[in-house]
N, C-alpha and C positions, 0 to 999 in steps of 0.2 A: 297634519296631526289629526287623529281620529279619536274621538272620546265616546265611550259607551255610557249610556244613562240606564242604570238598573232601576228596577221597581222602587218607587217611593224612598223611604228613608235609608236604604241600603247604600246610598251615596252620601249619607250624612254621618258625621262622627257624634255619637250621642252626648258626649261631654263638651262639645264645642258649640258656640252660638253660630247662627247662620253666617254672620260677617266673618267670624274666625274660620268657618268651615270653607268658604270659598276664597279666603285670603291665603289658606295653607298651600294650594297647589301653585299659586303664583309666586309665593315665597320660595318654594322648592325649585321653581323654574328660574329663580334669580331676578325676578321683577322688582324694580325699585319700590320703596315704601310709598312714595307719592303716587306712582302709577297704580299700585295696588289699591290705594284708598279710592282713586278716581274710578277704576274699574268696578270695584265693589259697589260704590254709589250708583254708577251707571246701570249695572245689572239689577240691583235692587229696585231702582226706579222703573227700569223697562218692564220687569216681570211683576210689578205690583206687589212686592213684598217688603217694602221699606219698613213696615210695622213689625217684621219678623227679624230685623238685624241682630237684636240682642236676645233672641229666644233660641232655646235648644230644641232639638227635633220633637221631644215629647210635649213641648208647649205649643206646637203647631198642629193645625188640622192636616188631614191627608193631602188635600190640595195644596196647601202652603208648603208641606214637605217636598212634594213633588216639584213645585216651581222653584224652591230653593235648590233642589237637586239639579235642575236644569242650569240655574246660575253657576253651581259648582262645576258642572260639566263644560260650561262656556267660559269659564274663568280665564283660561289661557288661549281663548279664541281659536278653537280647532275649526278646521275646514268641514269635517264631517262629524255629525252627532248621530250615533246609533242608539235607538230607543227601543228596548225589549219590554213589550207589554206595559207602556208608560201609564196606562189608565186601568190596568186590570184590578186594582183594589179600590177603585173610586166609583162614587155614584155617577150618573149620566150628566148631571149638571157640572160637577166638579171636573169630569173628564173633558167637558167642552172647554172649560177654562184652561186646562193643561194643553189641549191641542191648540188653543189660541196662543199660549206661550210658545209652543213648538213652531207655529207659523211665524211668530215674531222672530224667533231665533234664526229662521230662514230668511224672511224678508227684510228685516231691520239689521240683523248682524251678519247676514250673508253665509251662514252655516248650512250645509246641505244636511237635511234630516231624513234618516231612514228609520221607519217605524216597523218593528216586526211584531205581529199580533195574530191571534186566532179570532178576534172579534170582527165580524163582518161589517158591523156599524162603523168601524173606523174609516172604512173607504169613503164615507161621506164627509169625513174631516180632512182629507188629504188631496193634494193635486193629482197624484198619479198612484195607481195601484198595479202591483205586479203579484198575481196569485201563483203559488207553487203548489202543485199537486202531484203526488207520486214522484217527487224529485224533478219535475219539469215545470217550467213556467207555463202559465196558461192565461 
């Protein structure tokens, strides 16, 4: 399974709390209530957003929204996570926190993370960079 992580709050439902937001894809996938509770708790803890569990997106900072979005994307344990400009709307310090969360998704949860960006500073945040110029890899 592949999951796409859009920019910030686009992966969040504005009237759902963070907990409800990433419980939803697991409910749709038929995951048992007990397993959902355990996975939600695990993801909240792993990404340092337990304090956001009962907040709606508008009650979170941009960095919290993005980390909660990562949790939503990882709810059903996809093998690949595609992140399109995941830090495009964030300041540099918050962007570092988001990249730390993406590294955690890779190293701790085993998801392959592919980041697409125009920001050359991102290359310092990832293990491997593939540049595409004029339709060709370089």
